[in-house]
mmCIF entry with sequence, helices, sheets and N, C-alpha, C, O atoms, coordinates in Angstrom:
data_MODEL
# 
_entry.id   MODEL 
# 
_entity.id                         1 
_entity.type                       polymer 
_entity.pdbx_number_of_molecules   1 
# 
_entity_poly.entity_id                      1 
_entity_poly.type                           'polypeptide(L)' 
_entity_poly.nstd_linkage                   no 
_entity_poly.nstd_monomer                   no 
_entity_poly.pdbx_seq_one_letter_code       MSDKKLYSLPELPYAYNALEPHISEAQLRLHHDKHHAAYV 
_entity_poly.pdbx_seq_one_letter_code_can   MSDKKLYSLPELPYAYNALEPHISEAQLRLHHDKHHAAYV 
_entity_poly.pdbx_strand_id                 A 
# 
loop_
_entity_poly_seq.entity_id 
_entity_poly_seq.num 
_entity_poly_seq.mon_id 
_entity_poly_seq.hetero 
1 1  MET n 
1 2  SER n 
1 3  ASP n 
1 4  LYS n 
1 5  LYS n 
1 6  LEU n 
1 7  TYR n 
1 8  SER n 
1 9  LEU n 
1 10 PRO n 
1 11 GLU n 
1 12 LEU n 
1 13 PRO n 
1 14 TYR n 
1 15 ALA n 
1 16 TYR n 
1 17 ASN n 
1 18 ALA n 
1 19 LEU n 
1 20 GLU n 
1 21 PRO n 
1 22 HIS n 
1 23 ILE n 
1 24 SER n 
1 25 GLU n 
1 26 ALA n 
1 27 GLN n 
1 28 LEU n 
1 29 ARG n 
1 30 LEU n 
1 31 HIS n 
1 32 HIS n 
1 33 ASP n 
1 34 LYS n 
1 35 HIS n 
1 36 HIS n 
1 37 ALA n 
1 38 ALA n 
1 39 TYR n 
1 40 VAL n 
# 
_struct_asym.id          A 
_struct_asym.entity_id   1 
# 
loop_
_struct_conf.conf_type_id 
_struct_conf.id 
_struct_conf.pdbx_PDB_helix_id 
_struct_conf.beg_label_comp_id 
_struct_conf.beg_label_asym_id 
_struct_conf.beg_label_seq_id 
_struct_conf.pdbx_beg_PDB_ins_code 
_struct_conf.end_label_comp_id 
_struct_conf.end_label_asym_id 
_struct_conf.end_label_seq_id 
_struct_conf.pdbx_end_PDB_ins_code 
_struct_conf.beg_auth_comp_id 
_struct_conf.beg_auth_asym_id 
_struct_conf.beg_auth_seq_id 
_struct_conf.end_auth_comp_id 
_struct_conf.end_auth_asym_id 
_struct_conf.end_auth_seq_id 
_struct_conf.pdbx_PDB_helix_class 
_struct_conf.details 
_struct_conf.pdbx_PDB_helix_length 
HELX_P HELX_P1 AA1 GLU A 25 ? ARG A 29 ? GLU A 25 ARG A 29 1 ? 5 
HELX_P HELX_P2 AA2 LEU A 30 ? HIS A 36 ? LEU A 30 HIS A 36 3 ? 7 
HELX_P HELX_P3 AA3 ALA A 37 ? TYR A 39 ? ALA A 37 TYR A 39 1 ? 3 
# 
_struct_conf_type.id          HELX_P 
_struct_conf_type.criteria    ? 
_struct_conf_type.reference   ? 
# 
loop_
_atom_site.group_PDB 
_atom_site.id 
_atom_site.type_symbol 
_atom_site.label_atom_id 
_atom_site.label_alt_id 
_atom_site.label_comp_id 
_atom_site.label_asym_id 
_atom_site.label_entity_id 
_atom_site.label_seq_id 
_atom_site.pdbx_PDB_ins_code 
_atom_site.Cartn_x 
_atom_site.Cartn_y 
_atom_site.Cartn_z 
_atom_site.occupancy 
_atom_site.B_iso_or_equiv 
_atom_site.pdbx_formal_charge 
_atom_site.auth_seq_id 
_atom_site.auth_comp_id 
_atom_site.auth_asym_id 
_atom_site.auth_atom_id 
_atom_site.pdbx_PDB_model_num 
ATOM 1   N N  . MET A 1 1  ? -13.778 -16.442 -18.177 1.00 0.00 ? 1  MET A N  1 
ATOM 2   C CA . MET A 1 1  ? -12.814 -16.025 -17.173 1.00 0.00 ? 1  MET A CA 1 
ATOM 3   C C  . MET A 1 1  ? -13.561 -15.544 -15.934 1.00 0.00 ? 1  MET A C  1 
ATOM 4   O O  . MET A 1 1  ? -14.586 -14.871 -16.044 1.00 0.00 ? 1  MET A O  1 
ATOM 5   N N  . SER A 1 2  ? -13.064 -15.878 -14.796 1.00 0.00 ? 2  SER A N  1 
ATOM 6   C CA . SER A 1 2  ? -13.719 -15.541 -13.535 1.00 0.00 ? 2  SER A CA 1 
ATOM 7   C C  . SER A 1 2  ? -13.377 -14.124 -13.087 1.00 0.00 ? 2  SER A C  1 
ATOM 8   O O  . SER A 1 2  ? -12.286 -13.622 -13.356 1.00 0.00 ? 2  SER A O  1 
ATOM 9   N N  . ASP A 1 3  ? -14.323 -13.485 -12.400 1.00 0.00 ? 3  ASP A N  1 
ATOM 10  C CA . ASP A 1 3  ? -14.092 -12.160 -11.835 1.00 0.00 ? 3  ASP A CA 1 
ATOM 11  C C  . ASP A 1 3  ? -13.536 -12.244 -10.417 1.00 0.00 ? 3  ASP A C  1 
ATOM 12  O O  . ASP A 1 3  ? -13.384 -11.224 -9.744  1.00 0.00 ? 3  ASP A O  1 
ATOM 13  N N  . LYS A 1 4  ? -13.240 -13.437 -9.971  1.00 0.00 ? 4  LYS A N  1 
ATOM 14  C CA . LYS A 1 4  ? -12.743 -13.651 -8.614  1.00 0.00 ? 4  LYS A CA 1 
ATOM 15  C C  . LYS A 1 4  ? -11.330 -13.086 -8.467  1.00 0.00 ? 4  LYS A C  1 
ATOM 16  O O  . LYS A 1 4  ? -10.465 -13.330 -9.308  1.00 0.00 ? 4  LYS A O  1 
ATOM 17  N N  . LYS A 1 5  ? -11.102 -12.329 -7.391  1.00 0.00 ? 5  LYS A N  1 
ATOM 18  C CA . LYS A 1 5  ? -9.776  -11.775 -7.140  1.00 0.00 ? 5  LYS A CA 1 
ATOM 19  C C  . LYS A 1 5  ? -8.899  -12.822 -6.458  1.00 0.00 ? 5  LYS A C  1 
ATOM 20  O O  . LYS A 1 5  ? -9.290  -13.416 -5.453  1.00 0.00 ? 5  LYS A O  1 
ATOM 21  N N  . LEU A 1 6  ? -7.722  -13.037 -7.011  1.00 0.00 ? 6  LEU A N  1 
ATOM 22  C CA . LEU A 1 6  ? -6.787  -13.980 -6.422  1.00 0.00 ? 6  LEU A CA 1 
ATOM 23  C C  . LEU A 1 6  ? -5.877  -13.306 -5.403  1.00 0.00 ? 6  LEU A C  1 
ATOM 24  O O  . LEU A 1 6  ? -5.378  -13.952 -4.481  1.00 0.00 ? 6  LEU A O  1 
ATOM 25  N N  . TYR A 1 7  ? -5.665  -12.008 -5.575  1.00 0.00 ? 7  TYR A N  1 
ATOM 26  C CA . TYR A 1 7  ? -4.750  -11.276 -4.714  1.00 0.00 ? 7  TYR A CA 1 
ATOM 27  C C  . TYR A 1 7  ? -5.457  -10.044 -4.163  1.00 0.00 ? 7  TYR A C  1 
ATOM 28  O O  . TYR A 1 7  ? -6.383  -9.515  -4.778  1.00 0.00 ? 7  TYR A O  1 
ATOM 29  N N  . SER A 1 8  ? -5.011  -9.601  -3.009  1.00 0.00 ? 8  SER A N  1 
ATOM 30  C CA . SER A 1 8  ? -5.552  -8.370  -2.439  1.00 0.00 ? 8  SER A CA 1 
ATOM 31  C C  . SER A 1 8  ? -4.421  -7.587  -1.784  1.00 0.00 ? 8  SER A C  1 
ATOM 32  O O  . SER A 1 8  ? -3.410  -8.155  -1.374  1.00 0.00 ? 8  SER A O  1 
ATOM 33  N N  . LEU A 1 9  ? -4.605  -6.305  -1.696  1.00 0.00 ? 9  LEU A N  1 
ATOM 34  C CA . LEU A 1 9  ? -3.605  -5.430  -1.094  1.00 0.00 ? 9  LEU A CA 1 
ATOM 35  C C  . LEU A 1 9  ? -3.645  -5.596  0.419   1.00 0.00 ? 9  LEU A C  1 
ATOM 36  O O  . LEU A 1 9  ? -4.670  -5.322  1.043   1.00 0.00 ? 9  LEU A O  1 
ATOM 37  N N  . PRO A 1 10 ? -2.544  -6.039  1.017   1.00 0.00 ? 10 PRO A N  1 
ATOM 38  C CA . PRO A 1 10 ? -2.540  -6.220  2.466   1.00 0.00 ? 10 PRO A CA 1 
ATOM 39  C C  . PRO A 1 10 ? -2.479  -4.878  3.192   1.00 0.00 ? 10 PRO A C  1 
ATOM 40  O O  . PRO A 1 10 ? -1.915  -3.908  2.684   1.00 0.00 ? 10 PRO A O  1 
ATOM 41  N N  . GLU A 1 11 ? -3.056  -4.841  4.366   1.00 0.00 ? 11 GLU A N  1 
ATOM 42  C CA . GLU A 1 11 ? -2.944  -3.658  5.214   1.00 0.00 ? 11 GLU A CA 1 
ATOM 43  C C  . GLU A 1 11 ? -1.520  -3.594  5.745   1.00 0.00 ? 11 GLU A C  1 
ATOM 44  O O  . GLU A 1 11 ? -0.882  -4.626  5.954   1.00 0.00 ? 11 GLU A O  1 
ATOM 45  N N  . LEU A 1 12 ? -1.027  -2.394  5.961   1.00 0.00 ? 12 LEU A N  1 
ATOM 46  C CA . LEU A 1 12 ? 0.297   -2.254  6.561   1.00 0.00 ? 12 LEU A CA 1 
ATOM 47  C C  . LEU A 1 12 ? 0.205   -2.587  8.045   1.00 0.00 ? 12 LEU A C  1 
ATOM 48  O O  . LEU A 1 12 ? -0.789  -2.255  8.690   1.00 0.00 ? 12 LEU A O  1 
ATOM 49  N N  . PRO A 1 13 ? 1.227   -3.239  8.598   1.00 0.00 ? 13 PRO A N  1 
ATOM 50  C CA . PRO A 1 13 ? 1.201   -3.592  10.016  1.00 0.00 ? 13 PRO A CA 1 
ATOM 51  C C  . PRO A 1 13 ? 1.626   -2.434  10.919  1.00 0.00 ? 13 PRO A C  1 
ATOM 52  O O  . PRO A 1 13 ? 1.877   -2.631  12.108  1.00 0.00 ? 13 PRO A O  1 
ATOM 53  N N  . TYR A 1 14 ? 1.706   -1.233  10.357  1.00 0.00 ? 14 TYR A N  1 
ATOM 54  C CA . TYR A 1 14 ? 2.099   -0.044  11.117  1.00 0.00 ? 14 TYR A CA 1 
ATOM 55  C C  . TYR A 1 14 ? 1.408   1.167   10.500  1.00 0.00 ? 14 TYR A C  1 
ATOM 56  O O  . TYR A 1 14 ? 0.859   1.093   9.401   1.00 0.00 ? 14 TYR A O  1 
ATOM 57  N N  . ALA A 1 15 ? 1.445   2.271   11.219  1.00 0.00 ? 15 ALA A N  1 
ATOM 58  C CA . ALA A 1 15 ? 0.812   3.505   10.746  1.00 0.00 ? 15 ALA A CA 1 
ATOM 59  C C  . ALA A 1 15 ? 1.585   4.078   9.557   1.00 0.00 ? 15 ALA A C  1 
ATOM 60  O O  . ALA A 1 15 ? 2.780   3.823   9.405   1.00 0.00 ? 15 ALA A O  1 
ATOM 61  N N  . TYR A 1 16 ? 0.899   4.847   8.723   1.00 0.00 ? 16 TYR A N  1 
ATOM 62  C CA . TYR A 1 16 ? 1.551   5.452   7.563   1.00 0.00 ? 16 TYR A CA 1 
ATOM 63  C C  . TYR A 1 16 ? 2.665   6.419   7.966   1.00 0.00 ? 16 TYR A C  1 
ATOM 64  O O  . TYR A 1 16 ? 3.606   6.630   7.201   1.00 0.00 ? 16 TYR A O  1 
ATOM 65  N N  . ASN A 1 17 ? 2.566   7.000   9.143   1.00 0.00 ? 17 ASN A N  1 
ATOM 66  C CA . ASN A 1 17 ? 3.591   7.953   9.576   1.00 0.00 ? 17 ASN A CA 1 
ATOM 67  C C  . ASN A 1 17 ? 4.676   7.304   10.438  1.00 0.00 ? 17 ASN A C  1 
ATOM 68  O O  . ASN A 1 17 ? 5.529   8.010   10.976  1.00 0.00 ? 17 ASN A O  1 
ATOM 69  N N  . ALA A 1 18 ? 4.665   5.999   10.579  1.00 0.00 ? 18 ALA A N  1 
ATOM 70  C CA . ALA A 1 18 ? 5.616   5.302   11.452  1.00 0.00 ? 18 ALA A CA 1 
ATOM 71  C C  . ALA A 1 18 ? 7.055   5.343   10.936  1.00 0.00 ? 18 ALA A C  1 
ATOM 72  O O  . ALA A 1 18 ? 7.986   5.148   11.718  1.00 0.00 ? 18 ALA A O  1 
ATOM 73  N N  . LEU A 1 19 ? 7.256   5.588   9.663   1.00 0.00 ? 19 LEU A N  1 
ATOM 74  C CA . LEU A 1 19 ? 8.607   5.574   9.097   1.00 0.00 ? 19 LEU A CA 1 
ATOM 75  C C  . LEU A 1 19 ? 9.221   6.969   8.958   1.00 0.00 ? 19 LEU A C  1 
ATOM 76  O O  . LEU A 1 19 ? 10.333  7.117   8.452   1.00 0.00 ? 19 LEU A O  1 
ATOM 77  N N  . GLU A 1 20 ? 8.482   7.993   9.413   1.00 0.00 ? 20 GLU A N  1 
ATOM 78  C CA . GLU A 1 20 ? 9.028   9.349   9.378   1.00 0.00 ? 20 GLU A CA 1 
ATOM 79  C C  . GLU A 1 20 ? 10.167  9.464   10.379  1.00 0.00 ? 20 GLU A C  1 
ATOM 80  O O  . GLU A 1 20 ? 10.094  8.819   11.425  1.00 0.00 ? 20 GLU A O  1 
ATOM 81  N N  . PRO A 1 21 ? 11.188  10.222  10.135  1.00 0.00 ? 21 PRO A N  1 
ATOM 82  C CA . PRO A 1 21 ? 11.378  11.177  9.040   1.00 0.00 ? 21 PRO A CA 1 
ATOM 83  C C  . PRO A 1 21 ? 12.023  10.570  7.785   1.00 0.00 ? 21 PRO A C  1 
ATOM 84  O O  . PRO A 1 21 ? 12.294  11.300  6.832   1.00 0.00 ? 21 PRO A O  1 
ATOM 85  N N  . HIS A 1 22 ? 12.267  9.281   7.762   1.00 0.00 ? 22 HIS A N  1 
ATOM 86  C CA . HIS A 1 22 ? 12.946  8.666   6.614   1.00 0.00 ? 22 HIS A CA 1 
ATOM 87  C C  . HIS A 1 22 ? 12.044  8.556   5.393   1.00 0.00 ? 22 HIS A C  1 
ATOM 88  O O  . HIS A 1 22 ? 12.482  8.810   4.271   1.00 0.00 ? 22 HIS A O  1 
ATOM 89  N N  . ILE A 1 23 ? 10.798  8.183   5.605   1.00 0.00 ? 23 ILE A N  1 
ATOM 90  C CA . ILE A 1 23 ? 9.802   8.120   4.534   1.00 0.00 ? 23 ILE A CA 1 
ATOM 91  C C  . ILE A 1 23 ? 8.569   8.850   5.038   1.00 0.00 ? 23 ILE A C  1 
ATOM 92  O O  . ILE A 1 23 ? 8.015   8.496   6.079   1.00 0.00 ? 23 ILE A O  1 
ATOM 93  N N  . SER A 1 24 ? 8.140   9.859   4.309   1.00 0.00 ? 24 SER A N  1 
ATOM 94  C CA . SER A 1 24 ? 7.006   10.665  4.760   1.00 0.00 ? 24 SER A CA 1 
ATOM 95  C C  . SER A 1 24 ? 5.699   9.885   4.640   1.00 0.00 ? 24 SER A C  1 
ATOM 96  O O  . SER A 1 24 ? 5.593   8.926   3.876   1.00 0.00 ? 24 SER A O  1 
ATOM 97  N N  . GLU A 1 25 ? 4.718   10.319  5.407   1.00 0.00 ? 25 GLU A N  1 
ATOM 98  C CA . GLU A 1 25 ? 3.399   9.689   5.354   1.00 0.00 ? 25 GLU A CA 1 
ATOM 99  C C  . GLU A 1 25 ? 2.819   9.790   3.949   1.00 0.00 ? 25 GLU A C  1 
ATOM 100 O O  . GLU A 1 25 ? 2.245   8.828   3.439   1.00 0.00 ? 25 GLU A O  1 
ATOM 101 N N  . ALA A 1 26 ? 2.968   10.949  3.330   1.00 0.00 ? 26 ALA A N  1 
ATOM 102 C CA . ALA A 1 26 ? 2.437   11.147  1.976   1.00 0.00 ? 26 ALA A CA 1 
ATOM 103 C C  . ALA A 1 26 ? 3.099   10.193  0.982   1.00 0.00 ? 26 ALA A C  1 
ATOM 104 O O  . ALA A 1 26 ? 2.424   9.615   0.131   1.00 0.00 ? 26 ALA A O  1 
ATOM 105 N N  . GLN A 1 27 ? 4.410   10.031  1.088   1.00 0.00 ? 27 GLN A N  1 
ATOM 106 C CA . GLN A 1 27 ? 5.132   9.145   0.169   1.00 0.00 ? 27 GLN A CA 1 
ATOM 107 C C  . GLN A 1 27 ? 4.730   7.688   0.371   1.00 0.00 ? 27 GLN A C  1 
ATOM 108 O O  . GLN A 1 27 ? 4.570   6.946   -0.598  1.00 0.00 ? 27 GLN A O  1 
ATOM 109 N N  . LEU A 1 28 ? 4.568   7.281   1.620   1.00 0.00 ? 28 LEU A N  1 
ATOM 110 C CA . LEU A 1 28 ? 4.178   5.903   1.900   1.00 0.00 ? 28 LEU A CA 1 
ATOM 111 C C  . LEU A 1 28 ? 2.754   5.632   1.417   1.00 0.00 ? 28 LEU A C  1 
ATOM 112 O O  . LEU A 1 28 ? 2.476   4.564   0.873   1.00 0.00 ? 28 LEU A O  1 
ATOM 113 N N  . ARG A 1 29 ? 1.854   6.595   1.613   1.00 0.00 ? 29 ARG A N  1 
ATOM 114 C CA . ARG A 1 29 ? 0.481   6.436   1.109   1.00 0.00 ? 29 ARG A CA 1 
ATOM 115 C C  . ARG A 1 29 ? 0.477   6.299   -0.410  1.00 0.00 ? 29 ARG A C  1 
ATOM 116 O O  . ARG A 1 29 ? -0.221  5.449   -0.961  1.00 0.00 ? 29 ARG A O  1 
ATOM 117 N N  . LEU A 1 30 ? 1.257   7.136   -1.080  1.00 0.00 ? 30 LEU A N  1 
ATOM 118 C CA . LEU A 1 30 ? 1.336   7.071   -2.539  1.00 0.00 ? 30 LEU A CA 1 
ATOM 119 C C  . LEU A 1 30 ? 1.864   5.710   -2.986  1.00 0.00 ? 30 LEU A C  1 
ATOM 120 O O  . LEU A 1 30 ? 1.287   5.079   -3.872  1.00 0.00 ? 30 LEU A O  1 
ATOM 121 N N  . HIS A 1 31 ? 2.947   5.265   -2.382  1.00 0.00 ? 31 HIS A N  1 
ATOM 122 C CA . HIS A 1 31 ? 3.548   3.995   -2.788  1.00 0.00 ? 31 HIS A CA 1 
ATOM 123 C C  . HIS A 1 31 ? 2.623   2.813   -2.496  1.00 0.00 ? 31 HIS A C  1 
ATOM 124 O O  . HIS A 1 31 ? 2.399   1.970   -3.365  1.00 0.00 ? 31 HIS A O  1 
ATOM 125 N N  . HIS A 1 32 ? 2.094   2.749   -1.288  1.00 0.00 ? 32 HIS A N  1 
ATOM 126 C CA . HIS A 1 32 ? 1.263   1.604   -0.896  1.00 0.00 ? 32 HIS A CA 1 
ATOM 127 C C  . HIS A 1 32 ? -0.115  1.646   -1.563  1.00 0.00 ? 32 HIS A C  1 
ATOM 128 O O  . HIS A 1 32 ? -0.538  0.670   -2.183  1.00 0.00 ? 32 HIS A O  1 
ATOM 129 N N  . ASP A 1 33 ? -0.805  2.770   -1.434  1.00 0.00 ? 33 ASP A N  1 
ATOM 130 C CA . ASP A 1 33 ? -2.197  2.857   -1.887  1.00 0.00 ? 33 ASP A CA 1 
ATOM 131 C C  . ASP A 1 33 ? -2.352  2.982   -3.398  1.00 0.00 ? 33 ASP A C  1 
ATOM 132 O O  . ASP A 1 33 ? -3.394  2.611   -3.938  1.00 0.00 ? 33 ASP A O  1 
ATOM 133 N N  . LYS A 1 34 ? -1.352  3.492   -4.084  1.00 0.00 ? 34 LYS A N  1 
ATOM 134 C CA . LYS A 1 34 ? -1.455  3.671   -5.538  1.00 0.00 ? 34 LYS A CA 1 
ATOM 135 C C  . LYS A 1 34 ? -0.550  2.700   -6.300  1.00 0.00 ? 34 LYS A C  1 
ATOM 136 O O  . LYS A 1 34 ? -1.033  1.867   -7.067  1.00 0.00 ? 34 LYS A O  1 
ATOM 137 N N  . HIS A 1 35 ? 0.758   2.812   -6.088  1.00 0.00 ? 35 HIS A N  1 
ATOM 138 C CA . HIS A 1 35 ? 1.701   1.998   -6.863  1.00 0.00 ? 35 HIS A CA 1 
ATOM 139 C C  . HIS A 1 35 ? 1.569   0.508   -6.542  1.00 0.00 ? 35 HIS A C  1 
ATOM 140 O O  . HIS A 1 35 ? 1.364   -0.307  -7.442  1.00 0.00 ? 35 HIS A O  1 
ATOM 141 N N  . HIS A 1 36 ? 1.685   0.159   -5.284  1.00 0.00 ? 36 HIS A N  1 
ATOM 142 C CA . HIS A 1 36 ? 1.610   -1.262  -4.905  1.00 0.00 ? 36 HIS A CA 1 
ATOM 143 C C  . HIS A 1 36 ? 0.226   -1.832  -5.232  1.00 0.00 ? 36 HIS A C  1 
ATOM 144 O O  . HIS A 1 36 ? 0.113   -2.971  -5.685  1.00 0.00 ? 36 HIS A O  1 
ATOM 145 N N  . ALA A 1 37 ? -0.806  -1.053  -5.007  1.00 0.00 ? 37 ALA A N  1 
ATOM 146 C CA . ALA A 1 37 ? -2.170  -1.512  -5.289  1.00 0.00 ? 37 ALA A CA 1 
ATOM 147 C C  . ALA A 1 37 ? -2.362  -1.827  -6.772  1.00 0.00 ? 37 ALA A C  1 
ATOM 148 O O  . ALA A 1 37 ? -3.151  -2.704  -7.124  1.00 0.00 ? 37 ALA A O  1 
ATOM 149 N N  . ALA A 1 38 ? -1.650  -1.121  -7.633  1.00 0.00 ? 38 ALA A N  1 
ATOM 150 C CA . ALA A 1 38 ? -1.780  -1.361  -9.072  1.00 0.00 ? 38 ALA A CA 1 
ATOM 151 C C  . ALA A 1 38 ? -1.269  -2.746  -9.469  1.00 0.00 ? 38 ALA A C  1 
ATOM 152 O O  . ALA A 1 38 ? -1.690  -3.296  -10.487 1.00 0.00 ? 38 ALA A O  1 
ATOM 153 N N  . TYR A 1 39 ? -0.366  -3.307  -8.671  1.00 0.00 ? 39 TYR A N  1 
ATOM 154 C CA . TYR A 1 39 ? 0.195   -4.614  -8.989  1.00 0.00 ? 39 TYR A CA 1 
ATOM 155 C C  . TYR A 1 39 ? -0.608  -5.769  -8.414  1.00 0.00 ? 39 TYR A C  1 
ATOM 156 O O  . TYR A 1 39 ? -0.430  -6.915  -8.825  1.00 0.00 ? 39 TYR A O  1 
ATOM 157 N N  . VAL A 1 40 ? -1.477  -5.479  -7.480  1.00 0.00 ? 40 VAL A N  1 
ATOM 158 C CA . VAL A 1 40 ? -2.289  -6.552  -6.911  1.00 0.00 ? 40 VAL A CA 1 
ATOM 159 C C  . VAL A 1 40 ? -3.726  -6.307  -7.275  1.00 0.00 ? 40 VAL A C  1 
ATOM 160 O O  . VAL A 1 40 ? -4.600  -7.089  -6.900  1.00 0.00 ? 40 VAL A O  1 
# 
C-alpha cells in the first residue's frame, strides 16, 4: 500500500474570524483544523 496522500485539507478562502458573530473564530478553527482534517 502506498503512503501517498490522495486528499489534503484545503485552506479556507477567508479568515477564521470572517463569519463572526454567527460562528466564532475558535469554533471555526476547531471544525476546520480538527474535525474536517480528520476526514481528509
